[in-house]
C-alpha positions in Angstrom: 24.0 -20.0 -17.7 25.5 -16.6 -16.6 24.2 -15.0 -13.1 21.9 -12.5 -14.9 19.9 -15.2 -16.5 19.9 -17.5 -13.6 18.7 -14.7 -11.3 16.5 -13.4 -14.1 13.5 -12.4 -12.0 15.4 -10.6 -9.2 17.9 -8.9 -11.3 16.0 -7.9 -14.1 13.5 -5.4 -12.7 12.0 -4.2 -16.3 10.7 -7.8 -16.5 8.4 -7.7 -13.8 7.5 -4.3 -14.5 6.6 -5.6 -18.0 4.5 -8.5 -16.7 2.4 -6.5 -14.2 1.6 -3.8 -17.0 1.0 -6.7 -19.4 -1.7 -7.9 -16.9 -3.3 -4.5 -16.4 -4.2 -4.4 -20.2 -3.3 -0.4 -19.8 -0.1 -0.3 -21.6 -0.1 0.1 -25.8 3.0 -1.4 -26.8 4.3 1.7 -28.3 7.6 0.9 -26.5 8.3 -1.6 -28.9 8.0 0.3 -32.1 8.8 3.9 -31.0 12.2 3.4 -30.3 13.1 2.8 -33.9 12.8 5.1 -37.2 12.1 1.8 -39.2 11.7 -1.8 -39.1 14.0 -3.7 -36.7 17.4 -4.0 -37.8 18.9 -7.8 -37.7 22.3 -6.4 -36.7 24.0 -9.0 -34.8 24.1 -8.6 -31.0 28.0 -9.3 -31.2 30.4 -10.6 -33.8 29.6 -14.1 -33.2 25.6 -13.8 -33.1 25.2 -13.9 -36.9 21.5 -14.4 -38.2 20.9 -17.5 -40.1 18.3 -18.3 -42.9 17.5 -21.6 -44.2 17.6 -22.4 -47.9 18.2 -19.6 -50.2 19.9 -16.7 -48.3 18.8 -13.7 -50.2 15.3 -14.9 -50.9 14.6 -15.6 -47.3 16.0 -12.5 -46.0 14.1 -10.2 -48.3 10.8 -12.0 -47.3 12.0 -11.8 -43.6 12.6 -8.1 -43.8 9.4 -7.8 -45.5 7.6 -9.4 -42.9 9.4 -7.4 -40.2 8.8 -4.1 -42.0 5.0 -4.9 -42.1 4.9 -6.0 -38.5 6.4 -2.6 -37.2 4.0 -0.7 -39.3 0.8 -2.8 -38.0 2.2 -2.3 -34.6 2.8 1.7 -35.2 -0.7 1.9 -36.0 -2.2 0.1 -33.5 -2.9 -3.4 -35.0 -1.2 -5.6 -32.4 -2.9 -8.8 -33.9 -1.2 -8.3 -37.0 2.0 -7.1 -35.6 2.1 -10.1 -33.5 1.5 -12.6 -36.5 4.2 -10.7 -38.4 6.9 -11.0 -35.9 5.7 -14.7 -35.0 6.2 -15.8 -38.9 9.5 -13.8 -38.9 10.8 -15.5 -35.8 10.4 -18.8 -37.8 12.6 -17.6 -40.5 15.4 -16.5 -38.4 17.9 -17.5 -35.5 18.0 -14.0 -34.0 16.5 -14.2 -30.5 15.3 -10.8 -30.5 12.6 -11.5 -33.1 11.3 -14.1 -31.0 11.5 -12.0 -28.0 9.4 -9.3 -29.7 7.0 -11.7 -30.9 6.4 -13.1 -27.3 6.2 -9.8 -25.9 3.7 -8.8 -28.4 1.6 -11.9 -27.9 1.6 -11.2 -24.1 0.5 -7.8 -24.6 -2.4 -8.7 -26.7 -3.2 -11.8 -24.2 -3.1 -14.1 -26.8 -1.7 -17.2 -24.7 -1.6 -19.6 -27.5 0.7 -17.6 -29.8 2.8 -16.0 -26.9 3.7 -19.9 -25.8 4.3 -20.7 -29.5 6.7 -17.7 -29.7 8.5 -18.0 -26.2 9.1 -22.0 -27.3 10.8 -20.3 -30.4 12.8 -18.2 -28.4 14.0 -21.0 -25.8 14.7 -23.0 -28.9 17.2 -20.5 -30.1 18.4 -19.3 -26.6 18.1 -22.3 -24.4 19.7 -20.3 -21.5 17.4 -17.3 -21.5 15.9 -16.7 -17.8 13.6 -14.1 -19.4 12.1 -16.4 -21.9 11.6 -19.1 -19.4 9.9 -16.7 -17.0 7.6 -15.4 -19.6 6.7 -18.7 -20.6 6.0 -20.2 -17.4 3.7 -17.3 -16.5 1.9 -17.6 -20.1 1.2 -21.2 -19.2 -0.4 -20.1 -16.0 -2.9 -18.2 -17.8 -3.4 -20.4 -20.7 -5.1 -23.9 -21.0 -2.0 -25.6 -20.5 -1.7 -27.8 -17.4 -0.3 -26.4 -14.4 2.3 -29.0 -14.5 3.8 -27.1 -17.5 4.3 -23.8 -15.7 5.6 -25.5 -12.8 8.2 -27.3 -15.3 9.4 -23.6 -16.2 9.6 -22.4 -12.9 11.4 -25.3 -11.7 14.0 -25.0 -14.6 14.6 -21.6 -13.3 15.3 -22.7 -9.8 17.5 -25.6 -11.0 19.8 -23.4 -13.0 20.1 -20.4 -10.4 22.9 -19.7 -8.6 20.9 -18.1 -5.6 17.9 -20.6 -5.6 16.7 -18.5 -2.4 16.4 -15.2 -4.7 14.9 -17.1 -7.6 12.1 -18.7 -5.4 11.4 -15.6 -3.5 11.0 -13.7 -6.8 8.7 -16.3 -8.3 6.4 -16.1 -5.3 6.3 -12.2 -6.1 5.1 -12.9 -9.4 2.6 -15.8 -8.6 1.2 -13.5 -6.0 -0.1 -11.2 -8.6 -2.4 -14.1 -10.2 -5.9 -14.3 -9.5 -6.4 -18.2 -9.7 -5.5 -18.9 -6.3 -5.8 -22.7 -6.5 -3.5 -22.6 -9.4 -1.0 -20.7 -7.6 -1.1 -22.7 -4.4 -0.7 -25.8 -6.6 2.5 -24.2 -8.4 3.6 -23.2 -5.2 3.1 -26.8 -3.2 5.0 -28.2 -6.5 8.0 -26.4 -6.0 7.8 -27.3 -2.6 7.6 -30.9 -3.4 10.6 -30.5 -6.0 12.9 -28.7 -3.6 12.4 -30.0 -0.1 15.8 -28.9 0.7 14.9 -25.2 0.1 13.5 -23.6 2.9 12.4 -20.7 0.9 10.4 -23.0 -1.2 8.2 -24.0 2.2 8.4 -20.2 3.4 6.7 -19.4 -0.1 4.0 -22.1 0.7 3.6 -20.5 4.2 3.0 -17.0 3.1 0.5 -17.9 0.7 -1.3 -19.9 3.2 -1.2 -17.0 5.7 -2.7 -14.7 2.9 -5.8 -16.9 2.9 -5.7 -17.1 6.8 -4.9 -20.8 6.9 -2.7 -20.3 10.1 -2.4 -24.1 10.8 -1.5 -25.0 7.4 1.1 -22.2 7.4 2.7 -23.4 10.7 3.2 -26.8 8.9 4.9 -25.3 5.9 7.2 -23.3 8.4 8.1 -26.0 10.4 9.1 -27.8 7.2 11.3 -24.6 6.3 13.0 -25.0 9.7 13.5 -28.6 9.1 15.7 -27.9 6.1 17.5 -24.6 7.8 16.7 -24.2 11.6 18.4 -20.7 11.3 15.9 -19.4 8.6 15.3 -16.1 9.8 12.1 -15.5 7.7 10.7 -18.8 8.7 11.5 -18.0 12.5 9.8 -14.9 12.3 6.8 -16.4 10.6 6.5 -19.0 12.9 6.8 -16.8 16.3 4.1 -14.3 14.3 2.0 -17.5 13.9 2.3 -18.7 17.5 1.6 -15.1 18.8 -1.8 -15.1 17.0 -2.7 -18.2 18.4 -1.7 -16.8 21.9 1.4 -18.4 22.2 4.3 -15.9 21.8 6.7 -17.0 24.1 7.3 -20.4 22.3 8.3 -18.6 18.8 10.1 -15.8 20.6 12.4 -18.1 22.6 13.5 -20.0 19.3 14.3 -16.7 17.8 16.4 -15.5 20.7 18.2 -18.9 20.7 19.0 -18.2 16.7 20.4 -14.7 17.8 22.7 -16.2 20.5 24.1 -18.4 17.8 24.3 -15.7 15.2 24.6 -12.2 16.8 25.1 -10.5 13.9 22.1 -11.4 11.8 20.4 -7.8 12.0 17.6 -8.6 10.1 16.1 -11.3 12.2 17.0 -8.9 14.9 14.9 -6.2 13.7 11.9 -8.7 13.2 12.7 -10.2 16.8 12.2 -6.4 18.2 9.2 -5.9 16.2 7.6 -9.0 17.4 8.6 -7.9 21.1 7.0 -4.6 20.7 3.8 -6.1 19.2 3.5 -8.4 22.0 3.9 -5.6 24.8 7.5 -6.4 25.5 8.5 -3.1 25.5 11.8 -3.1 27.6 13.1 -6.2 25.8 12.3 -4.5 22.5 14.2 -1.5 23.2 17.2 -3.7 24.4 17.2 -5.1 21.0 17.0 -1.7 19.2 20.1 -0.4 20.9 21.9 -3.3 20.5 20.9 -2.8 16.6 21.7 1.0 16.8 25.4 0.4 18.2 26.1 -2.2 15.7 24.7 -0.7 12.8 28.1 0.7 11.5 26.4 3.1 9.4 23.9 0.8 7.6 21.4 3.3 6.5 18.5 0.4 6.2 18.8 -0.6 9.3 19.0 2.8 11.2 15.8 3.6 9.1 14.3 0.2 10.3 14.8 0.8 14.0 13.9 4.5 13.6 10.4 3.6 12.3 10.2 0.8 14.8 11.0 3.2 17.9 8.2 5.7 16.6 5.7 2.9 16.4 6.8 2.0 19.9 6.2 5.7 21.2 10.2 5.6 22.2 10.2 9.3 20.5 13.8 10.2 22.2 15.5 6.9 20.8 13.8 7.5 17.4 15.0 10.8 16.9 18.7 9.7 17.7 18.4 6.8 15.3 17.0 9.1 12.4 19.6 11.9 13.3 22.3 9.1 12.6 20.5 8.0 9.3 20.3 11.8 8.2 24.1 11.9 8.8 24.8 8.7 6.5 23.5 10.6 3.4 21.0 8.0 2.7 17.4 7.6 2.7 17.6 11.2 3.7 13.9 12.1 2.6 12.8 9.7 5.3 15.0 10.9 7.8 14.1 14.4 7.4 9.9 13.4 7.1 10.0 11.5 10.4 12.4 14.2 12.4 9.8 16.6 11.2 6.8 14.1 12.6 8.9 14.2 16.1 9.3 17.9 16.1 5.7 18.2 14.7 4.2 16.1 17.8 6.6 18.2 20.3 4.9 21.4 18.9 8.2 22.5 17.5 6.8 24.0 14.6 9.9 25.9 13.7 12.0 23.0 13.4 9.2 20.5 11.8 8.9 23.0 9.1 12.7 23.0 8.5 12.6 19.2 8.3 9.4 19.2 6.1 10.7 21.6 3.5 14.1 19.3 3.1 12.1 16.2 2.1 12.9 16.2 -1.8 10.5 14.8 -4.6 9.1 11.4 -4.1 6.7 9.6 -2.1 6.7 11.9 0.8 7.0 15.2 -0.7 3.6 15.9 -1.1 2.6 14.8 2.3 5.7 16.8 3.7 4.9 20.4 2.0 1.2 20.2 3.0 2.0 19.8 6.3 4.6 22.4 6.3 2.0 24.8 4.9 -0.5 23.7 7.6 2.1 24.6 10.3 2.4 28.1 9.1 -1.2 28.7 9.0 -1.3 27.2 12.5 1.5 29.4 13.4 -0.6 32.8 12.4 0.7 32.8 9.0 -2.6 31.9 7.1 -2.1 33.5 4.0 1.6 32.2 3.7 0.3 28.8 4.3 -2.7 29.2 1.6 0.1 30.6 -1.0 2.4 27.6 -0.4 -0.5 25.4 -1.0 -1.2 27.1 -4.2 1.9 26.9 -5.2 1.9 23.3 -4.8 -1.1 23.2 -7.1 0.7 24.8 -10.1 3.5 22.3 -9.2 1.0 19.1 -9.5 -1.2 19.4 -12.1 -2.7 15.9 -11.8 -6.1 16.2 -11.7 -6.4 13.4 -9.0 -4.2 15.8 -6.5 -6.2 18.9 -7.0 -8.9 18.1 -4.5 -6.5 17.3 -1.8 -5.1 20.6 -2.2 -8.1 22.4 -1.9 -9.5 20.9 1.1 -6.2 21.2 2.7 -6.7 25.3 1.8 -10.2 25.2 3.2 -9.0 23.4 6.3 -6.7 26.1 7.1 -9.2 28.7 6.6 -11.6 27.1 9.0 -9.0 26.4 11.7 -8.3 30.5 11.4 -12.1 31.0 12.0 -12.6 32.2 8.4 -15.5 29.6 7.9 -17.2 31.6 5.0 -13.9 31.8 3.0 -13.4 28.2 3.4 -16.8 27.4 2.1 -16.2 29.8 -1.0 -12.9 27.8 -1.7 -14.6 24.2 -1.6 -17.6 26.0 -3.8 -15.1 27.0 -6.5 -13.4 23.5 -6.3 -16.6 21.7 -6.9 -17.3 24.1 -10.1 -14.1 22.5 -11.4 -14.4 19.1 -10.1 -18.1 18.5 -9.7 -19.4 15.5 -7.6 -15.7 14.9 -6.3 -16.6 12.7 -3.3 -13.7 14.7 -1.0 -14.8 17.8 -2.0 -18.4 17.3 -1.5 -17.6 15.8 2.0 -15.4 18.9 3.2 -18.0 21.2 2.1 -21.2 19.4 3.7 -18.6 20.0 6.9 -17.8 23.5 5.9 -21.6 24.2 5.5 -22.8 22.9 9.2 -20.2 25.8 10.4 -21.9 28.3 8.5 -25.4 27.0 9.4 -26.2 26.2 5.6 -28.5 23.3 6.3 -29.7 22.8 2.6 -26.1 22.7 1.4 -25.3 20.1 4.0 -28.0 17.8 3.1 -27.6 18.1 -0.5 -24.1 17.8 -0.6 -24.2 14.3 1.9 -26.9 13.1 -0.6 -25.1 13.4 -3.7 -21.9 11.8 -2.1 -24.1 8.9 -0.6 -26.0 8.4 -4.2 -22.4 8.4 -5.9 -20.8 6.1 -3.5 -23.7 4.2 -1.3 -20.9 2.5 0.9 -19.4 6.0 2.1 -19.6 5.2 5.5 -18.2 8.6 6.5 -21.2 10.5 4.7 -23.5 8.0 6.1 -22.6 9.1 9.7 -22.5 12.7 8.9 -25.8 12.8 7.5 -27.5 10.6 9.9 -25.9 12.3 12.6 -26.7 15.8 11.7 -30.5 14.6 11.6 -30.3 13.1 15.1 -28.7 16.2 16.6 -31.2 18.2 15.1 -33.6 15.9 16.3 -35.7 15.5 12.9 -36.5 12.6 10.5 -35.1 10.2 13.2 -36.3 7.0 11.2 -34.3 8.3 8.4 -31.4 9.0 10.5 -31.4 5.5 11.9 -31.2 3.8 8.4 -27.8 5.8 7.5 -26.2 5.1 10.8 -27.1 1.4 11.0 -25.7 1.2 7.2 -22.8 3.0 8.5 -22.2 0.5 11.4 -22.5 -2.4 9.2 -19.7 -1.1 7.1 -17.5 -0.1 10.2 -18.8 -1.8 13.2 -15.6 -0.8 15.5 -15.7 3.1 14.5 -16.1 4.9 17.7 -17.6 8.0 15.8 -20.2 6.2 14.4 -21.1 4.5 17.7 -21.3 7.9 19.4 -23.5 8.9 16.4 -25.9 5.8 16.9 -25.8 6.5 20.6 -26.9 10.1 20.2 -29.5 8.9 18.2 -30.7 6.1 20.6 -31.0 8.9 23.1 -33.3 11.1 20.8 -35.4 8.2 20.3 -35.8 8.0 24.3 -33.9 4.5 24.7 -31.4 5.9 27.3 -30.2 2.3 27.9 -29.0 1.5 24.6 -27.7 5.0 24.1 -25.5 4.4 27.4 -23.9 1.1 26.1 -23.1 2.6 22.7 -21.6 5.7 24.1 -19.5 4.0 26.8 -18.2 1.8 24.2 -17.4 4.7 21.9 -15.6 6.4 24.7 -13.7 3.5 25.8 -12.3 3.1 22.0 -11.6 7.2 21.8 -11.8 9.2 24.7 -13.0 12.4 23.0 -14.7 15.5 24.3 -17.7 15.3 21.9 -18.4 11.4 22.9 -17.8 12.5 26.5 -20.3 15.4 26.2 -22.8 13.0 24.7 -22.4 10.2 27.4 -22.6 12.7 30.3 -25.7 14.2 29.4 -27.5 10.9 28.8 -26.3 9.8 32.4 -27.2 13.3 33.6 -30.9 12.9 32.0 -31.1 9.5 33.1 -30.5 10.6 36.8 -27.1 9.6 37.1 -25.1 12.9 37.7 -22.3 11.6 39.6 -21.2 9.3 37.0 -22.0 12.2 34.2 -19.7 14.5 36.1 -17.1 12.0 36.7 -17.1 11.6 32.8 -17.0 15.3 32.2 -14.3 16.1 34.6 -12.0 13.4 33.1 -12.7 14.6 29.6 -12.0 18.1 30.7 -8.3 17.1 32.1 -7.6 15.9 28.5 -9.3 18.4 26.8 -9.8 21.7 28.9 -11.0 23.9 26.0 -13.4 21.8 24.3 -16.2 23.9 23.3 -18.9 21.1 22.8 -17.8 19.7 26.4 -18.0 22.9 28.1 -21.2 24.0 26.6 -22.9 21.0 27.5 -21.9 21.1 31.2 -22.8 24.7 31.3 -26.4 24.2 29.9 -27.2 21.3 32.3 -25.5 21.9 35.4 -26.6 25.8 35.7 
């Protein structure tokens, strides 16, 4: 078997894409038909691969070509079942594996599992060493009424014939993790674990799946089995440390990783994981030592530099992150990521000119929209509002996807609000809702904009529309409940909204603040203080401080109120709500 076939799942990315699209049921198989002007020609792939026909050659070839032509025409016209049957019949008449392959994929697209199995069996009969055929057959068996053991046999055959078993086992896990039948997936993974007890990846796969189900104890057993097969297995060591840390025993797992690194200093991927775990448990000094070691030994490895740059950012080690990302930029790889995160650093340091320069160097890709939007916002924040808006509108023409337009419209309205142009912001959102009526993002944004211009009717109407369309929208429930509570009207209705929001997001400090303020309006100061103190502990925000201080003040604890206000003022000296509350109550 060739290396390509033996590593099929890893080395042939198109297959995983094919299967994932097949599962979604969203892809019409035009790709199978639109690439040729006529029926598929039975030209051999090479001089040795000649299609063969039983009995009378001419008659069978004519019949075969006829069936292929009918199948192609049926496929072009969307008659998938007719096309599948045609290719399946043709596959029985020729030894050309391409016909069986096409029959298999058509049956998979049509979710005709019995026919897919029949076609894949024929494909393997013609081409026994085809890794792709075996992959598809195994997945078809997972979805059909066949026993789990038959699918397991096919997956096991892939592993048996692989030159790199770890890679194939890992790719099998990726495929199986998309399946909805969890018991069948776990049974298959455990079956592979039993068949390949000396392959640590087989045990790791079971552990990974068990962790997805939050079964840490069983996952830890599987990880231990992986380490018995290979005490230096990096993923198993990291997984064990992670599980032990979640159980309150981080030192034990980290110690084992350190020992492994002492024996294998050059294992950079393990060291990156070790640094991340150290940071997760608050051992920042040790994490920093590991990051510096990685930086000094990266030797221009862009993947390592990107990993440690992001890890340093997460650990609030901004200066180190900047050094790592600058070095990454100089390698010429991952340039968009390097520019984007360097922009983020300059942004946080309020070096807006440098941030804009970096953001604008981010090319098309996953980070492009975020970078260009933030660049436009920074122009607006630098007293160039019209330029910022112009750039957002240019993005609108460059990105015609309707799903992106509400994001751009709300960004423009946000710039206008920040510039104090509240009426203009409201108008932009209203125009957006004419194009995209009942869009949740636009309704929510216009409700907030309406509050700024004291348009109570629109505020309430938009939030009610949003809640009607999205009953579990916690932000909308919170906004409407808070407005009613703050306005001291319809408090029973406000309570319903806010309690629903709290059930949806029990740890959200903004919702705690709203509910605490409602309790104050209802005359329950004790409950209000409990909620507001908890909210302020989670988020020391000026508005929460204003509410908590007012409840404490009215309750008679003026010293505590002043203490809260003074602390909040030191963090947000220009907070309008906080200042107004203090002046209203103390003068």
